[in-house]
N, C-alpha and C positions, 0 to 999 in steps of 0.2 A: 740630538746624537743617536738618542734610541731608534728614531725612524730611520736615520741613515744606517746605523749598524744592522737592523734586519731588513732593511732592502737588499744590501749587498749581496749575501748569501743566495739570494733569490736570483739576481742577474747572474752570478757566478755559475748557478746550477742549470741556467738556461742552454747555454751551447751543449753541454754533455747530455741532456735530455734529449735535445732536437738529434744529436748524433746517435743516441741509443734508438729513437723510434726510426731512423733511418736505417740502421743496422737491421731492426727488426724486419722493417719493410722490405730491404733488400733480400733479406732470408726468405719470407714469405713468397716474394717474386721467383725466387732462384727454385722453391719447392714446387711452385707452380709451372715452371719451364721443364723442370726434368721428370716431373711425375707421368706424362705421357710415354716417355721414352722408358721409365722404369717399369712402366706398366706393360708396355709391349714386351720387353724382356723377360718379364715373370712370365708373362702368358705364353708366350712364343720360344723362349730359350729355355728358362731355370725350370718352370712345370713341366714342359715334355721330356727335361732330362731327367727329372725325379722320377716320372712314372716309368721311363725306359730303365732307369737304375731299378724300380721295383719288379718290372716285367723281366728283369734278367734272371730273376730268382722262381720265374714260374715257367709252367708249360702253357702256351697260350697261342690259338691260330685263328681267333676273331670268331670262328663258327662257334665254339663251346666255351664252357665258363672257364675260367682261369684256375689253374690247378698249381699250387705251392709244389714246388720241388727243392728248393733250397739251394745247396752251392752245385747241383746236378749239372746244370749248364758250364759251368766254370770247369767243372772236371773231365767234362767232356771235349772242350777245348783242347786239353793237354794231350789228348789220344787223338785228334782230328788232323790227320794228315792231309788235307786240303786246306785247312786253316794254316798248317804250317806253310806249304806250297806258296800260298798267298803272302806271308809275311816274307818268305825268302824272295819271291818276286818282287813284293816292294824295296826290300834291300837292294837287290840288284839294280832296280830300275834309280832308286836314290843313288848309288854309286856310279851309276853313268850320267844321270840328269843334274846333279849339282855342280859337281866340278866344271862340268861342260858349260852350265850357265854361267859359273862364276867367269870363267875365261872368256867365254864370247862376248858376256854384257861388258865387262870391263874392257876388252880391247876395241868393242863398237862404241864404247862410252869415250874413250880415249880419242878414239877417230872425229865423233862429231862434235867434241868440244872444241876443235880447231875452228878458228872464225876464217871460213871460206866460204865464197858467194854458193848460195842453194844449200845450204848445209840445214836449214830450218825444213826444207821440201823432205832431205833426207830422214831426218828426225821424226818427222811425221809419217812417212813410210814405214819406218821401222816401229812406230808405235800403233798403227795402224791393227796388226792381228789381234793386240792386246783388247781390243773393243769390238772381237769379232766373237761370235756363240761358239765354245766349245764343240758344241754338237754339229753345227753347220762346217765349222773348221775339219772336224775329224772325218764328217761325211765325203767333203770336197777331198782330204787326202787320200781317202781310201780310194776312190776313183784313180789319183795321180798315183797310188802304188800298185795297181792291177799289174800283174804281169806280162800281158801283151801287148794292151794299148795306153798304158798309163806313162804320164808324162816323164816320171822319174826313171823308169827303165829306158825310155827313150833317150833321154838326155845322155844316160850311162851308154847308151848304143852308140853315139855319136863318136865317144872316145874308144870305141873297141870292148866296152865291158859288158858283158851280158848280164843282167840286172836279175837278181831272184825274184821268187814269188812271196813278197815281203811278207803279206798277211796272212798267208797259208801254210808258212812253215814255221817251225816252233824255234828255229835258230834266229829268224830275223824279226820275228812279230814285235818283239819288246823294242828293239832298234827303231822300227819305225815309229813306236809310241812314242819312243825319246825324241824324235825327230820332230814329230808334230808337237810336242809340248815346250820343247826349247824354241820351235817358231813362234808360237802363240806367248811365250812368257817372257820373250826377249824384250821386249818393248817396254816393259815395265821397270825391269831392273835396269835397262839402259837411263829411263828418266832419273832412276834413283842414283846411279852412278854420276850422271851429269850434275845433277845437286852435290852430291859430296864433292866433286872437281871444282865446282864454282866456291867452294869454303877453303881452298887450298891457298893461301897467300901467294901472290905473284913475285914478291919480293924474294922469297924462298928460292924459287928458280933463277931469278937475277942473280942473287948471291952465288948459287952453285956454278951458274955459266961463268962469273968471274974467277972462280977459283978452278977453272977448268974441268969442271963436271960433264962427262958426256950424257947425251940424252937418256940411254939405258941406266947411268948411274943416279940421273935425277929422280928415273921412275923407281929404281930400288930404294932411295934413300929418303925421297920426299914424297914422291905420290903413295906408294904402297902403303907407309906408315900413318899416313893422313886420311886414308880410305880404310883403317882398319875396321873403325865402326860402322861405316857404310857396308863393308864386306860382309861383317858379323850379322848384319841385319837383312842382306840378302841369303845369305847362308841360312839362316834361321827361317826364314819365311820359304824358302825354296826345300827345305826339309820337311816343312809341314804340309807343303803341297804334295811333294811325293808319296807322303804319308797317306793323303787322300785321294790319290790318283783313282779315278773312276770313268769320267766322262769318254774319254778316249778309246780305254780299256773295253767300254762296254758298246760303243759305236763300232768301231773298227775291227774289233775280234770276237765280241763276245764273251770273253776271258781265254778264248783257244788261241792256236789249237794246241788240245792237249792241255789244258790248263796253264800253257806257257806265260801267259798276260793276267792269269786270275790274279787279283788284287782283295785285301783283306776289306775294302769298301765294296768292293762289287761283290764278295760274298755275303756281306751284310744284307744288301739289298737284294741278293738272289734268295737269302734264307727267309728275309722278313717280308716280301713282297712278290715273291714266285711261289716258293713253298710254304709261305703262311706261319712260319717257324718264329713267331715275334721275340718269344722269350731266348731263343739261341742267339737270334740277332741281335738282340739287346745287350747279351753278354759278350759278344764278338765286340759291338761298338764300344763298350766300356773298357775292354782290355786294348783295345786301340786306343782310346781316350789316353788311357794310362802310359801307354808307350809314348806317345806324344808329349806328355806332360815330363816323362822322364827325359825324352830327348831334349825339350826345351830346358829343364832345370840344368842337364848336363852342359848345354851350350852356353848357357849364362855363366855357370862356372867357370867354365875354361875361358870365357870372355873377361870376367873378373880376374882371374888369376894373370891374364895377360895384362893387367894393368889399365882396362877400358871401363871396368866397372864403377 
């Protein structure tokens, strides 16, 4: 009896002990797998951000020693008319880009969601610009927007419209950049909308059709509500992309003409790497980061208030 009573607890403690060893082994392996990614994040993301935040309080031009200036760079931003112009340009660009992106990607997503022959080919063609280098695309579009021999003006000429000098005019340069960024960004957002549309139950449309709902009513009361989360994601990412506009403005117009397409990121690049004002560029970068954070929090708050959060 004594032997039986003393052996029972040992057998009962066996499985939990093995489970505990297994959990510890899984935890160790998890740390092994995430350590390289965390090391890369710390070295190439967090550490540069910390250094840039420090530099934003200094006057540093690479060639001379760092000089601490406190909040002088941030105070200078308050009176920098060029920086204010860049922020306004980004706001104007976002007002054009985001609504057009939502309308076009949703419309094309609905069209490409139909089961018709050759639809896979059209989906591929619309996605191709997304895998194209933004620099290469901006270069090609710069030729296409040429006033005299550009394809865009020649196409407009066939219908009797005299095209403007797109990139040389402050009235049309930003519109040209919007067209290029829409062309390149549509493919990714169409894929996102197609994924969202695949999650809408088909029986809802069948029930609505039996009740006599028209296609427009089905879109209004079934498709749009079902895609609210998808639309929020597309708006969210498009806004962040708008704040970070740089490649197209740099390649197509160099921020001109007359600062018409100068953006906040373009100014950060210009101050930091052209004029070697690293401290001031770092302050601009952190102001832009705070602006993106505020817009992100506001978008998430509006999304939560709408009942999706």
